[in-house]
N, C-alpha and C positions, 0 to 999 in steps of 0.2 A: 504494500500500500504506500502510495506517495504521500509525503507530508505536504500540507498546504503552506505555501509561501505567503507571509504577511506582506502586503504591498506597501505599507507605510512603515518606515524605520524610525527608531528613536533618534533624537538629536545627536549629531556628531560635531566635532570642532569644525570640520569642513562645511557642514550644513549651516552652522551658525555664521561662519565667515561669509558664505554665499548670501545668506539672508541679510546680513548687515550691509553687504555690498549693494544688494538690490535697494535697500532702504536709502543708502547714501546717495544713490543716483536718482531717487524719486523726485519728480517735479509735477507729475500728474498720475492719475489712476482712475479706475472705475469704482464708484461708490454705490453700494446697494443698500437700500433702506426698505422699510415696510410702510406702505401707504395704508390708508384706511379703506376698506376693512381687511387688512392683512394681505394686500397685494404687493408683490415685490416690484421694485422700481430701481433702475440702474442709470447712473449719470457719470459722464467723464468730468472730473473736477481737478483743479490744481491741488497738489499735496506737497508737503515738505516733511522730512523726517523730524521727529522730536524725541528726546530721550524717553518720553512716556508714550510713544506711538507715532502718530502722524498728525499734522495740522492741515486743515483745509479752510479756505476763506470762501464762504458762500452766501448768497443773497437770500433774504427772507422771502423774496418773491418766487423762489424756485420750489418745485415740488419736493426735492430731497431735503431742503432745510425745514420745510413745514412738517415733513414726516419725522425728521430727527427731533424736532421740538415736541412732538406727540409721543414718540417711541424712540428712545435714543440708541436702539440696537442697530448695528451696521455690519456689513462685510465690505472689505476693500480689496481689490485686485491690483497689484503693482507688478512691474516688470514688463518691458516691451520687447517683442521679438525683433531680431535683427532683420536687415533687409533681405538676407539670403537664407535659404534653407527652410525647413519645415518649422513653422511657428510653434508647433507643439513640442519641439525639442529644446526650446529656449527657456531659461529659468523664469519662474514667476512665483508670486507668493500671495496667498489669501490671508488677510488679517480679519478676525472677527472680534467684535467687542462692543463697547458702549461709548457714545459721543457725549462730550460735555463742552460748555462754553469755555474758551481759553482767553487769556489776557491779550487782547488785540494790540493795545499800545505797546506792551512789552515785547511783542514779536514783530513789530512793524519793520524795523531796520533789516532784520534777517530775512523776512519775507520779500521785501522789495529788492534786496540784493540778489536773491535767487530768482525772483519773477518781476523784473523791472516794469513790465507793462501794467502791473497791478497798481502803479502810481495813479493811474486814471480813475480808479474806483475804490482803493483800499479804505479811504476815510468816509466813504458813503455810509450813512447811518443804517441802511438796510443790509449791510454786509456784516456778518459775524464770523469770528474765527472759532472753529471747533477743534478740540483735541479728540482724536480718535484713539481711545485707550484700548489696547488689545486685551482680550481674555484668552484667545486661542490663535495659533498661527500654523498654517499649512504651507509648506515649501515644496514646490515641484521644481527640482533642479534639472529637469530634462528627462528623457525616457528612462524609466526604471529607477528614478531618484526622488522618491517622495518621502518627506519627513514631517513628523509632528513636532512642533517647537512650542516653547512657552514664551510669554512676554519677556521674561528675563533673558532668554536666549537671543533676542533681537535687540535688547537694550544696548545703546551705544556707549554707555558709561562715560 
């Protein structure tokens, strides 16, 4: 009788390094939220890594902001495929967790340095900065390289 292979591995130092590398390069990603009454919704949003997860600057006029204000649960997909090859062989990571309002003023300089075009709207009163605080992390490092990580595994320290 053949033994079943578990497709998801525990965290390794190599997986942690890859996850942190994906985070460091993040400037946008796909944000999934739950709208009412329980319908999933996905939007591409600007994102920056933060020691406690990710930051995203989004308008209260958007569907995803309204959804987070009602139910702060989210999933975010980061990691973009390269121009060549099969996109499914390139690393990507799904971060699941809870969103909370972050200090917009304290993060302004860092945000604008990374995303200069945001100078046009950063100070608009309808834009909030959310911290996407992870509770669970799933890393797909490419074909046959799936890992389950913890928030501590991806923390930048």
